[in-house]
C-alpha positions in Angstrom: 0.0 0.0 0.0 1.4 3.4 -1.0 1.8 6.3 1.5 -0.7 8.3 -0.5 -3.4 5.7 0.3 -3.1 6.1 4.1 -1.8 9.7 4.5 -4.3 12.1 6.1 -4.0 15.8 5.3 -5.7 18.9 6.8 -5.8 21.8 4.5 -6.3 25.2 6.2 -7.1 28.3 4.2 -9.7 31.0 4.7 -10.1 31.5 0.9 -12.2 28.8 -0.7 -10.5 29.2 -4.1 -7.0 28.6 -2.6 -8.3 25.7 -0.5 -9.8 24.1 -3.6 -6.6 24.4 -5.5 -4.7 22.7 -2.8 -7.3 20.0 -2.5 -7.4 19.4 -6.3 -3.6 19.1 -6.3 -3.8 16.5 -3.5 -6.5 14.5 -5.4 -4.3 14.6 -8.6 -1.5 13.0 -6.5 -4.0 10.3 -5.3 -4.2 11.5 -1.8 -7.8 10.7 -0.7 -7.9 11.3 3.0 -8.2 15.1 3.0 -10.1 17.3 5.5 -10.2 21.1 5.5 -10.9 24.0 7.6 -11.4 27.7 6.8 -9.5 29.1 9.8 -6.7 28.2 12.2 -8.9 28.0 15.3 -11.4 25.4 13.9 -8.4 23.5 12.4 -6.8 23.3 15.8 -10.0 22.1 17.3 -10.5 19.4 14.7 -6.9 18.3 14.8 -7.0 17.9 18.6 -9.8 15.4 18.1 -8.5 13.7 15.0 -4.8 14.4 14.3 -3.7 14.3 10.7 -0.3 13.3 9.4 0.2 16.6 7.6 -1.2 20.1 7.7 -1.0 22.4 4.7 -1.9 25.9 6.0 -2.1 29.3 4.4 -0.1 32.0 6.2 -2.4 34.9 5.9 -5.7 34.2 7.7 -7.8 36.3 10.1 -7.7 35.7 13.8 -5.1 32.9 13.8 -2.5 33.0 11.0 -0.6 30.0 9.8 2.4 30.6 12.2 0.1 30.9 15.2 -1.6 27.6 14.2 1.8 26.0 13.9 2.9 27.3 17.3 -0.4 26.0 18.8 0.1 22.6 17.2 3.7 22.3 18.4 2.7 23.2 22.0 0.1 20.4 22.3 1.3 16.9 23.0 -1.3 15.3 20.7 -0.4 17.4 17.7 3.2 18.3 18.1 4.4 15.7 15.7 2.1 16.6 12.8 4.0 17.6 9.6 3.4 21.2 8.7 3.7 23.0 5.3 3.1 26.8 5.2 1.7 28.3 2.0 1.9 32.0 1.2 1.5 34.2 -1.8 4.8 36.0 -1.0 8.2 34.8 0.0 9.0 36.7 3.2 12.3 35.5 4.7 11.2 36.6 8.2 8.0 34.5 8.0 10.0 31.5 6.8 12.6 32.0 9.6 10.0 32.2 12.3 8.2 29.2 10.8 11.4 27.2 10.9 12.0 28.2 14.5 8.5 27.1 15.4 9.0 23.7 13.7 7.7 24.2 10.2 8.6 21.3 7.9 8.4 23.1 4.5 7.1 26.1 2.7 5.5 26.6 -0.7 4.7 29.8 -2.6 1.4 30.4 -4.4 0.8 29.9 -7.2 2.2 26.4 -7.4 1.9 23.4 -9.7 0.8 19.9 -8.6 4.4 18.7 -9.2 5.8 21.5 -6.9 3.2 20.6 -4.2 4.1 16.9 -4.6 7.8 17.6 -4.2 7.1 19.8 -1.2 5.0 17.1 0.5 7.4 14.3 -0.3 10.2 16.4 1.3 8.2 16.1 4.6 6.5 12.7 4.5 8.5 10.6 2.0 7.7 9.0 -1.3 4.0 9.1 -2.2 
């Protein structure tokens, strides 16, 4: 059984279009166990009950941005080991540096191709 058949992914993005593009890329890769949330707080609540293997989160969201979500995940015993990929429309080295300090596993800039997303994910979880 391939990793893509068992991998569970939580996509977190407040913009439905961006969320859909990420989910479509995951589906193209054959990843079927995908959940989503439209903000960091609801993602955190869902992940506390059903941890995923990987979170792909937008950086720029109201109330709880991607870095605050990452920090909250890393501070909770049940979610501290979840893989985390931050997605942003701009490459801000300060955001990337803070993310790395908090335990971010990878970063991808929007817009991205399915191949770029697959490479980004495989760098975190291994061969799909």
